[in-house]
N, C-alpha and C positions, 0 to 999 in steps of 0.2 A: 235765270240770268240771261242777259243779252250780251253776246260775245262777238266782237269784231275780230276777224282773222285776216292778217295781211301776209301775202306770200308772192314771191317772184316766180314761183313754179306751181302749176296746178293742172288738173285734167284739161286736155287729153294727154299731156306729157306724162311719161311713166318713169317714176323713180321712187326712192324710199320716202322722201319728204312728202310727195304727193299722196302716196299710199297712207301715210300716217295722218295727214290732214283730212283726207276724204273719210277715213274710217272713224277718226275721233269725232269729227263734226256730225257725222251721221248718227253715231251712238249718243252724242250729247243732245241732238235734236229729239231723238226718241225718248230721252229722259225729261223732255219738256223745255229745254233751253232754246233760245232763238239765236240763230247764227247769221252773221253777214261775212261773206268771204270776198276780199278785195284781191284781184289777181289780174295777170296780163290777158289780153285777148289773143286767141289762137285762130287766126284766119276766119273761116266761116263756122267754126265750131259753136254749137248751141248747147247750153246747159239744160239737162233734163230737170224738170221741176222736182224738188225734194221738200217734203213737209218740214217746216221750221228752218229752212236754209235758203237764204237769198245770196246771189252772186253778182257782184259788180265788177265788170271787166273794163280794162283800160287799153287803148291802142298800144301795140307793141311791135317791135321789129325783131328779126332773127339775124344771125351772122353765119357766114359761109361755113365755118368749121363745125357748126352744130345747128342745123336748121330746125330741129325739134324744140329747142329752147327759145323762149321769147323774152325780150327786154322791154319793159314799159317805163316811160319817163313821163308820168302824169303831172298835170298842174297841181301844185300843192293845195291851192284853194279848193279845187274840185274834190280831192281826197278828204280834206277837212270837212267840207259840206256834207259829203257822203257819210262820214263817220258821225258827225254831229246830228244829222237827220235820223240816223239809226238809233242814237242814244244808248250806246253800250255801257255796261257796267265795267268793262275791261277790254283792252286791246291786246291781242296775241300776235306778235310779229315772228315769222318763221324763217326769214331769210335776210342776209346782210347786204343785199344789193339795192338797186335803185328804188324799187317800190317799197322794200322794207325800210329804207332810210326815210323816205317820204312819210310812210306810215308812222314811224317812230317820232318824227318831228311833229306830225299832226296830232298824235296822241299827247305829246308833251304840251303842245299849244293849248289843247282842250283840257289839260289837267286830268287826264284819265289814267287809271292804273295800267301798267304795262308789264306783260310777260313776254320774254323772248326765249325761243328755243335755239340753242346752238347745235344745229344738225351737222354742220360741215366743219372739219378741221381746217380753218382758213389758211394757216401758213403753208401746209403741205399742198393743199388744193391749188393755191395760187402758183406755187412753184411747179407743180406737175402740168397744169393746164395753161400756164401763163394767162390766166383768165382775164386779168386786167387789160392785157393787150388785145385778146380776142373780142372782148366786149367794147373796146374803145373807151374805157373809163379809167385808164391808168392815171391820167391827169387829174380826174375827179378824186381818186383815192389819195394821191399824194398831196393834193391841196387840203383835203380833210386832215390828213396826218400831220403835214408840216405846219399848217396854220392853226392847229387845234380848233377847228371850226366849231365843234360841238360846244366847247367851253365858251367860245365867243357868241355863238348863236343862242344857246339855251340859258346862259347865265348873264348875258349883257342886259343893261337897262333898255337898250334899243329893242331887243327881242320882247321884253316884258311890255314895253309900250305898244309894240305891234300887236301882241296878243290881246291887250286891253282895248285896242281900237278896232272896232268892227269895220270901219271904213277902210283902214289900211289893210286889214286882212282880205277884204273883198277886192281891193283894187291894186294893191302893190306887193302882196306877199310872194307872188310867183317870181317877180323880178328879183326880190330880195333873196329868196331861196336859191334861185339860179346863180346869182352872183356869189353867194357864200359857198354853195356846194360845187361850183364849177361846172354846172350842167350847161353845155354849150355845144354847138355844132362844129366849132373850131377846136378840135382836139389834136394836140401834138402827137406825132407818131414816134418821136425820138425819146420819150420818157422811159427810163429804166423800169423794169418790173419791180414789184414790191419785194423787199427782202423779208425774211422771217421777222426781223425786229420791227419793221414798219407794219407788217401784218398784225402783229400782236398789239401794237399801239392802236391800230385801226379797230381791232377787236375790243380793246378796253374802252375806247371812245364810244362805241356803239352799245355794248352790253352793260356798261356801268350806268346807263340811263334807264335801266329796268327796275321795276319793283321786285321782280323775280326772274332769274335765269334758269331755264331747264336744260339739262343735257341727257341724252339717251343712255349714258353709261357713267359709272363712278370714275373711270379713267379720265374721261373728258372733264368731269367736274373738278378733279384735282388739277388738271392742266390749266383750266381757266383761273382757278384760285392761285396757282403757283405763278401765273403770269400777270397777276395784278387786277383781276376782275373782283371788285369789292362789293358789288351788288350781291344780295343773297342768291346762292346757287344751290340747286337741288337736282338730283338725277331721277329721271322717269323714263322707263322703257317706251319705245314707240309701240310695242305690243304686237301680237299676232292673233289671228282668229284660229284657235286650235281646232274648232269644229269643222273647218274647211279642209284640214290636212288629212290625207289618207295615209295611215300608218303602215310601215313595212311589216309584212307578215313572215317572211322567210329571209334568212341571212345566207342562204346558199349563194355562192359567188355567181354573179351575172357577167362580170368582165366589163361593166359599164360604169364610167365615171362622169360626173357632171360639174360644170361651172355655170352659174347663172347670174345675170345682172347686166347692167348697162355696160356696153363695150366702149368704155372711154379709155384713153391712153393712161390716165392716172390709176386705172384698176390693175395694171401689170398682168394682163391676161397672157401676154407673150411669155412671161416667166412660167406660167402654168403649162403652156404648150411645149416649151423647151424641156421642162422637167418630164412631161409625159413622153416626149420623143426619146429622152434618155432611158425611161422605163422600157419602151419598146425595143431599144437597141440592146437592152440586157435580157431580152427574151419574154417580156410580159405580153400576154395575149389579151388585149383590152381595147376599148374604144373610148373616146372622150367627146361628149356633147358640150359645145360652147353655146349656151342658150342666151339669147338677147340680141340687141342691136345697138348701134352707136357709131360714132365717128372713127373708131379704131378697127371696125370690122374688116375693111378691105385690106389693111396692112396685116392683120392677123391671118387672113386667108392666104395672102402672099407668103407669109412666114411658113405656114403649113405646107405650101407647095414647095418652097425652097428646102424644107426638111424632108420632103418626099413621103409625108404621112397622110396624104389626102384620103386614103381609104380608111384611116383610123380616127380621123377628127371630123366631126360633123358640125355644121352651123345651122341649127333649125330656125334661127331668126327669133323674132319676138314671140313669146308665148304668154298669153294672158295669165295673170297670177292665179285665178281660180282653177285654171287648167294645170298650171305648173305644180301647184301643191298636191295634185293628184298623181303626178308623174314621179316625184322624188323617190318613192318607194321602189321604183324599177332599177335604181342605181345602187352601187356598192358604197360610194363615198362622194362627198362634196369637196371640191378643191378651190381655194382662192389664194392669190398672192398679193391682194390689195393691201396697201399700207395706210389708207386714209379712211378706214371704216370706223365711224363713230358708233355704229351698232351693226347694221346689216340685216334687214328684214328677211332677205332670201336665205341668209345663213341660219337664222332662227327657224324659218319654216322647214328647211332641209333637216335640221336637228329634230324638229317636232315630228317629222316623218320617220325618224329613227336612223338617220344617216350619220356616221362618224364624219368629222371634218378634218381636212388638212389645211392649215392656214399659216400665217406668218406672225411673228412677235412684234406687233405694231398696234398702237392705239387700243381699241376695245376688243380686238380679237382674242387676246389671251384671257381677258375677263370673261368672255362668252364661252370659249373653247378651252376647257381645262386639259392641258396637255397630259396625255397618259390616261385620262378619264373618259372624255367625250371626243377625243381626236388627238392629233399631233400638231404641235406648233413649232415652226423652225424660224431661223433668222431670215429677215427680209432679203429678197434677192438671191438667196442661196439655192440655186437650181439643183445642185447635187443633193442637198439635204431634203428638199421638197420631193425629189424623185424617190429617195430612199423611203420617205414617209408613205408615199403613195404605194410603193411596192410592198411595204410591210403590211399595210392594211389590206391590200388585195390578196396577199398570200396566206393570211391567217384568219380563217373563218370565225374562230372563237373570239379573237381580239375584236374583229369587226362587229360581232354581235354585242359583246360587252360594251364597247364604246357607243354603239348605236342606241342601246337601251339607256345608258347613262345620259346621252344627249337628249333623249325624249324626256327623261326625268328633270333635267336641269332647266329646260325652257318653260316649265309649267308656270313659273311666277311671271312670265311675260304674257300671260293670257289677257286678251284685249279688254274684256269686261272689267277685270281687276285694275288695269291701267287707266281706263276712262273714269272709273270711280275715284281713283286717286287724283286724276287731273281735275275733276269736278271739285273735289275738296280743296285742292290748291288754288283754283280760281276763287272760290268763296273766301278762303283765308286771305288771299292777296287783295281782293276788293275791300274786304272788311278792314284790313290793316291800313290800306291807303286812305280809307275814309276816316280812320281814327288817327292817322298821321304817324303810324309806327312802321318799322321794318318787319317784313315777313321773317319768321324764324325758320331758316333753312338748315 
């Protein structure tokens, strides 16, 4: 198959979405498929040639609060020409922002089968990060929501005439799309951020345009269906490469605890630090490594200093994934307080190494970490309960070993080869169903 992948985030940026895309496309190419990745440009970064994979980059800008992330606003005619020249059997859109929206509209205009993956829980993510304001696209999003732009654009006779007219596509579609989508340099700064209700409406408008919607967890699949996503929805793990993970050999206590991942404000790493400080205050002799980097790092370092635990909390910074999966076995437990995890690749990798997990009861975490079996799950934001869970795992060697072994067992079905084989089958089914004019049976 020929597969076009559209994403607002890609290498060299580091996050779970990028890891999933990079791994899936590499393995699909090894199976003989041809891949085109459409992504933002990151400064002077140059893609390394990969057999079977071509990358088309579009100019992008960053914003002050997170310079690692890039935002591309490409001309729609350019994206359509790129996709049409590649001639894909299917378009897979991974993100719901600017490039993802343009990719979705382009695929619709070209009448191509569309798969979208819902990686990010949009309502919580928008509330935690105020992302619409940070990106300067809050006006864009509210115009989409309030004017029902996708119904108007995709179902109108005007849109159909534009699609049929090559001349209009080549000469006037950019202005048309800009006007309808609100892409403009004159963005109001006074627009309120999206509420959860508007975020769900935005979600429905985007994802109901798919032939198939994928989510990395059953929990997220149920949430989408409960909130009115009527396109076929199926769940498929992002997967992990179990062969890279070094497995824990001894459960003798090391007194070392780890949190790993992007240090964003929405990840609630401050809750982990406060819970760990409470453990120390009650006599625990341990250290905490907060691995990763991101916009919240400086505030977290200041919090550690205010709590007077600088000698017990370390910030190693960014650690490459292939190195990190070899380090997990050096720790006693993995701790997270994030409430927006749709799956969490670092969580799965830590479990694959044999670590029990302390997490919170939100989105996909209770689905991955079975409380009492592979870890302990507590209420979100409950610092006292999180501290008790950490203390319990640290003090009980037998419990730690039992949970760690169960964690290893439970992540086996996330093995990357199995995931990519299933993704390949879903692609083939979606393309065939679209050609036959029937819905995918999810």
